[in-house]
VOGU-3710 file (C-alpha; in Angstrom, 3 decimals, decimal comma):
1> xxxxxxxxxx> 99,937/82,226/225,104  96,443/82,858/226,438  95,995/83,151/230,203  92,619/84,028/231,673  92,551/86,844/234,257  91,571/84,566/237,141  94,666/82,442/236,426  97,140/85,325/236,219  98,346/84,962/239,816  99,835/81,570/238,902
11> xxxxxxxxxx> 102,094/83,144/236,263  103,657/86,013/238,208  106,673/84,237/239,695  108,781/84,897/236,611  107,377/87,654/234,423  107,284/87,343/230,646  108,717/90,015/228,350  105,325/91,219/227,161  101,651/91,108/228,221  98,621/91,844/226,036
21> xxxxxxxxxx> 95,664/93,229/228,008  92,718/93,566/225,629  89,030/93,486/226,490  85,810/95,347/227,189  85,851/95,147/230,984  87,654/98,069/232,668  87,725/96,401/236,099  89,371/93,232/234,797  91,909/95,179/232,763  92,868/97,387/235,713
31> xxxxxxxxxx> 92,975/94,431/238,109  95,301/92,486/235,794  97,491/95,538/235,310  97,695/96,138/239,063  98,795/92,531/239,639  101,456/92,810/236,948  102,769/96,127/238,275  102,949/94,772/241,836  104,839/91,674/240,682  107,106/93,824/238,517
41> xxxxxxxxxx> 108,044/96,057/241,455  108,974/92,996/243,489  111,227/91,850/240,639  113,067/95,181/240,344  111,050/97,050/237,697  110,999/100,429/239,395  110,459/102,908/236,539  107,265/103,120/234,455  106,843/104,817/231,074  103,337/105,352/229,639
51> xxxxxxxxxx> 102,727/105,830/225,913  99,557/106,170/223,858  99,009/105,579/220,158  97,219/108,791/219,189  97,314/110,738/215,919  100,719/112,206/216,716  102,303/108,990/218,001  105,616/108,006/216,427  106,540/104,335/216,773  110,170/105,350/217,050
61> xxxxxxxxxx> 109,276/106,580/220,562  108,673/102,976/221,598  111,983/101,880/220,066  113,815/104,705/221,855  112,288/103,741/225,206  113,115/100,078/224,588  116,761/100,881/223,966  117,214/103,753/226,437  119,154/103,325/229,651  117,222/104,483/232,690
71> xxxxxxxxxx> 118,660/107,177/234,924  116,658/105,956/237,909  116,296/102,189/237,695  117,866/99,225/236,026  114,533/97,700/234,970  111,634/99,551/233,342  107,955/99,025/232,515  106,675/100,376/229,197  102,910/100,622/229,038  101,485/101,289/225,562
81> xxxxxxxxxx> 97,788/102,016/225,138  96,315/101,111/221,730  92,824/102,735/221,800  91,753/101,105/218,533  93,840/97,922/218,918  95,260/98,627/215,444  99,035/99,116/215,432  99,078/99,254/211,621  101,852/97,925/209,433  104,515/100,215/210,927
91> xxxxxxxxxx> 103,537/99,421/214,509  103,265/95,692/213,832  106,729/95,647/212,298  108,147/97,637/215,206  106,595/95,385/217,868  107,794/92,221/216,160  111,262/93,678/215,699  111,585/94,611/219,377  110,346/91,262/220,631  112,865/89,481/218,393
101> xxxxxxxxxx> 115,574/91,300/220,362  114,540/90,486/223,964  115,512/92,924/226,679  115,334/91,366/230,167  115,290/94,841/231,724  112,045/95,815/229,937  108,473/94,726/230,704  106,043/95,685/227,920  102,313/96,036/228,619  100,022/96,545/225,617
111> xxxxxxxxxx> 96,460/97,604/226,484  93,390/98,104/224,337  89,704/97,309/223,724  88,103/93,983/222,946  89,635/92,326/219,892  87,453/91,284/216,980  87,979/87,912/215,304  89,807/89,490/212,366  92,253/91,096/214,798  93,032/87,892/216,706
121> xxxxxxxxxx> 93,534/86,176/213,352  95,849/88,898/212,043  99,551/88,268/211,452  100,689/90,835/214,022  98,516/89,446/216,801  99,411/85,815/216,141  103,097/86,709/216,250  102,663/88,628/219,512  100,455/85,902/220,973  103,237/83,363/220,492
131> xxxxxxxxxx> 105,805/85,643/222,145  103,647/87,245/224,863  100,989/86,449/227,452  97,513/87,381/226,187  94,978/88,287/228,899  91,446/88,531/227,401  89,720/90,957/229,790  86,131/90,186/228,812  83,184/90,700/231,161  82,175/87,258/232,468
141> xxxxxxxxxx> 78,564/86,145/232,076  76,314/83,542/233,694  78,305/80,787/235,465  81,583/82,634/234,772  80,243/85,711/236,576  79,166/83,482/239,476  82,700/82,086/239,750  84,151/85,595/239,602  81,781/86,799/242,326  82,633/83,820/244,548
151> xxxxxxxxxx> 86,331/84,530/244,073  85,964/88,200/244,997  83,766/87,251/247,973  86,647/85,128/249,282  89,185/87,868/248,514  87,154/90,350/250,598  86,607/87,694/253,307  82,838/88,038/253,161  80,333/85,524/254,481  77,150/85,623/252,400
161> xxxxxxxxxx> 73,954/83,674/252,912  72,735/81,818/249,793  69,988/84,435/249,328  72,486/87,295/249,663  74,754/85,683/247,066  71,814/85,256/244,677  70,820/88,891/245,180  74,354/90,126/244,489  74,398/88,063/241,290  71,149/89,669/240,185
171> xxxxxxxxxx> 72,122/93,212/241,177  75,557/93,364/239,586  75,826/90,907/236,689  77,830/92,531/233,903  79,145/95,328/236,145  82,320/94,089/237,854  83,427/97,518/239,018  80,175/98,202/240,887  80,127/94,643/242,260  83,655/94,909/243,653
181> xxxxxxxxxx> 82,943/98,336/245,155  79,834/96,900/246,810  81,852/94,055/248,319  84,491/96,499/249,582  81,707/98,401/251,336  80,258/95,212/252,801  83,696/94,245/254,125  83,792/97,572/256,000  80,192/97,451/257,235  79,997/93,778/258,165
191> xxxxxxxxxx> 83,497/92,445/258,948  83,485/88,779/259,931  79,684/88,631/260,080  77,275/86,611/257,937  75,394/88,912/255,564  71,740/88,276/254,723  69,801/89,391/251,638  67,655/91,821/253,640  70,774/93,744/254,611  71,873/94,051/250,977
201> xxxxxxxxxx> 68,502/95,477/249,992  69,065/98,332/252,419  72,404/99,271/250,866  72,288/98,703/247,124  70,246/99,370/243,996  70,155/97,160/240,924  73,276/97,979/238,868  73,419/94,976/236,547  74,084/95,709/232,872  72,997/93,661/229,927
211> xxxxxxxxxx> 73,131/93,739/226,147  70,508/92,608/223,655  72,873/89,766/222,708  72,710/88,440/226,270  68,939/88,847/226,102  68,884/86,647/222,986  70,828/83,866/224,714  68,545/84,004/227,756  65,462/83,768/225,507  66,849/80,780/223,638
221> xxxxxxxxxx> 67,641/79,138/226,972  64,102/79,908/228,242  65,471/81,640/231,346  62,289/83,627/231,873  63,082/85,264/235,217  66,447/86,376/233,863  64,830/87,649/230,635  62,315/89,831/232,475  65,101/91,203/234,679  67,162/92,026/231,594
231> xxxxxxxxxx> 64,223/93,798/229,951  63,669/95,937/233,034  67,345/96,893/233,120  67,543/97,591/229,382  64,530/99,892/229,662  65,922/101,608/232,775  69,250/102,224/231,016  67,433/103,932/228,133  68,094/101,226/225,532  66,161/102,160/222,400
241> xxxxxxxxxx> 63,201/99,851/221,791  64,140/99,367/218,091  67,410/97,762/219,237  65,533/95,278/221,437  63,119/94,600/218,577  66,033/94,045/216,213  67,402/91,373/218,555  64,005/89,670/218,811  63,473/89,736/215,039  66,940/88,274/214,557
251> xxxxxxxxxx> 66,318/85,332/216,875  62,794/84,676/215,625  63,605/84,798/211,906  66,544/82,478/212,521  64,369/80,045/214,484  61,652/80,094/211,793  64,245/79,267/209,122  65,772/76,489/211,222  62,427/75,001/212,201  61,245/75,082/208,603
261> xxxxxxxxxx> 64,357/73,220/207,466  63,942/70,775/210,330  60,371/69,982/209,303  61,506/69,448/205,707  64,201/67,104/207,091  66,933/69,248/205,596  70,384/69,395/207,220  70,896/72,379/209,515  74,627/72,745/208,887  74,239/75,160/205,926
271> xxxxxxxxxx> 71,970/77,363/208,066  74,416/77,329/210,986  76,948/78,823/208,585  74,487/81,188/206,883  73,327/82,743/210,159  76,803/82,585/211,712  75,708/80,403/214,615  78,929/79,023/216,019  79,282/75,735/217,908  78,907/77,360/221,315
281> xxxxxxxxxx> 75,397/78,713/220,573  74,008/75,823/218,538  72,714/73,917/221,610  70,650/76,987/222,565  68,915/76,995/219,173  68,448/73,231/219,226  66,743/73,465/222,621  64,414/76,184/221,295  63,558/74,106/218,221  62,539/71,194/220,452
291> xxxxxxxxxx> 60,432/73,537/222,589  58,659/75,719/220,020  56,593/74,710/217,009  56,761/76,526/213,669  53,239/77,943/214,077  54,180/79,355/217,479  57,312/80,970/216,081  55,374/82,479/213,168  52,807/83,900/215,622  55,619/85,441/217,674
301> xxxxxxxxxx> 57,179/86,934/214,546  53,828/88,484/213,617  53,517/89,866/217,146  56,956/91,469/216,865  55,851/93,036/213,572  52,740/94,506/215,238  54,866/96,036/218,016  57,203/97,528/215,406  54,264/98,927/213,409  52,841/100,542/216,548
311> xxxxxxxxxx> 56,233/102,162/217,186  56,637/103,438/213,615  53,084/104,666/213,060  52,198/106,058/216,494  55,585/106,380/218,184  54,351/104,104/220,972  56,996/102,085/222,805  55,168/98,935/223,854  57,513/97,464/226,472  54,604/95,451/227,883
321> xxxxxxxxxx> 54,110/93,850/224,478  57,835/93,095/224,338  57,596/91,450/227,763  54,652/89,296/226,617  56,493/88,373/223,441  59,508/87,226/225,455  57,258/85,099/227,663  56,155/83,214/224,552  59,626/81,693/224,224  58,220/79,350/226,884
331> xxxxxxxxxx> 55,594/77,185/225,103  53,546/76,964/228,295  52,839/80,689/228,006  51,149/80,368/224,610  47,959/78,900/226,051  47,856/81,355/228,963  48,456/84,480/226,886  46,235/83,119/224,128  43,273/83,326/226,502  44,106/87,022/226,944
341> xx> 44,070/87,571/223,189  47,850/88,099/222,931
//
């Protein structure tokens, strides 16, 4: 059963046999684990055994721990780290075998990285998902990050002005660990006092983190302020310009193909499948197609090619050109930048 991390507190009254903590966000994974361990201690799980699936790991170790009687406590926690989230055939068989013989004195925590679609669709995961609680510890984005930040603000008993909240969102999006540490500091520095944006600027630097995939979604959604912020952060973090260009080429070539089909009055469904655009992202592309004409998209694609040529021939990283190109996802910018010869 899937339970999202912000809902975990509702499911701690009676612990399940097994919990699956997989995801790319270290803060969320640790926070979920801490909640589970605290609840487990209250319910008599006093001993904790930690295992890791490395090259020398023998799955019989897990079976031995599952069956062993503790010398120190009647109830035990077994925490197994799967660094690749791939138990293999032997591990899958062992996990399924153990869970088919429930042991009320054992709490099993399986931890690992973000699961790909083929892993969540695998036989071993589906079997575990039906018998365990799955906690997808994925870094929240956009409105989900805003909800997370509001929840942590309440947990730390902070009072933020609207401007201070907006600034925190901008500074720390994608970096939950830094955001929570910042709020801990604010709770110490400003207990019970309303915090304004000017005060935050004195304490903190911009520590938001973004990926080129998030940049693509922001471009399709025409969130220009957010796009320019992302570009600045990607550059500051040392993201290679070819990676950013790859993301831009991907979105532009997809939009050109979709817009061409749209003008020919062809159905878009085959292209959704061809370019692997799932239901969740289709509205973003549809909004872009209503906003941008085919000639505009072709001009932008040519501009991306010129930036790439400059990089390959002269080794020049034209981040300004990239910024201008991103602005062109807003049709209003075409006329303005056109007057500048861009």
